[in-house]
N, C-alpha and C positions, 0 to 999 in steps of 0.2 A: 545593493545588490540583490538581485533576486537568486532563488535558490537555482532557477536554470543558468542564470551567468556563473554562479559557483561552481556548479557541475563542470560547466565548458571551462572554466577557466584554470582549473585544478588538472584539466585534462581527462576529465571521466567523461570521454566518449564510450565508457563501458557501460554496458546494460544494466541496468537496475531491475529489481522484481520486487514483487510486495506479498505479504501472506498476512492473513489474519489467525489469530490462536482464539479459535472458538471459545475453549475453556474461559478466556477471559473476557469474552466480548459480552456487553450488557445490553446489546440491542438498541441503541439510543438512536441511529441511522444517521448520524454525523457525517460518515464517511459518504453514506451515499449524496447527502447533501453537497457535500462538497465536490465527489466525482463519481457519478452515477454510472459512466463509462466502465468503471474500474471495480465497483461496488454493489452489493444487491444484497436486500434481506429476503433472506428464504423465509419458507411458512413457520421455521421452528422459533421466528423472531430473531436470529443471530445473521451476523454480516458475513457475507464470502465473496470472493474475488471473483471476477469473471475473466474468460479467455478473449483473447482479441475478435473471437465469433461471437462474442456475447452470451457463452455458455457459463452457467454457475458451475464453479468446480467446489464440490462437496466435500473432496479427502482432505482429510486433517495434513494440515501444511502445504495446500497446494497453493502455488505461486504462479503470477503471471507477471508480464513483462510492464514495467512503467513505461508508456509514452513519453518522449521529453517535453510535449506540448500539456501533457497533464501531470508532470511533477510536482508544481506547486501546488496543487489540487490535492495530490496524493499526500505530500509532506504536511500540509495545515489539517488533513485529517487524521495523520497519525499524531499530529502535535495535541489537537483538541480532543481526541478520543479518551471519553472517561474510565475505559477500561485499560487502556496502553496496552492494547492487543494487537496494532497495525505495526508491521514491520516491513521496511525498505531497506533492502542490500542490493551489494554489487552480486551480479548473477555469476562473475567467474570464480569469487573466492568467498561468496556467503558472508562477508564480512556486511554487518547492519550498520547502515549511514545514517538513518533516521529513524526513529521509534524509540521504544524502552530501553533496549539492549545497546543502543547506540553509544559510541565513546565520545 
């Protein structure tokens, strides 16, 4: 079962959002390789999320929605991130579903 199937089967038509903790980011760029539509490395060498308009969101704790079509790539980014700094959570209640603080 894919991540998308799992989300759909649990009734999670809930919106998901992702954010990066730059204090833990190692700048490896794995997230950008998996999901360049969502993540980007900035001139400081750290990864940030991007808005739906492709704007780099540099404020601490900035979130961006996770499109269902990119969910698997975003989850893979969180799983493979050497800094454990990518957090995917439900937008409604802020519960982390993928990432270092997921239960």
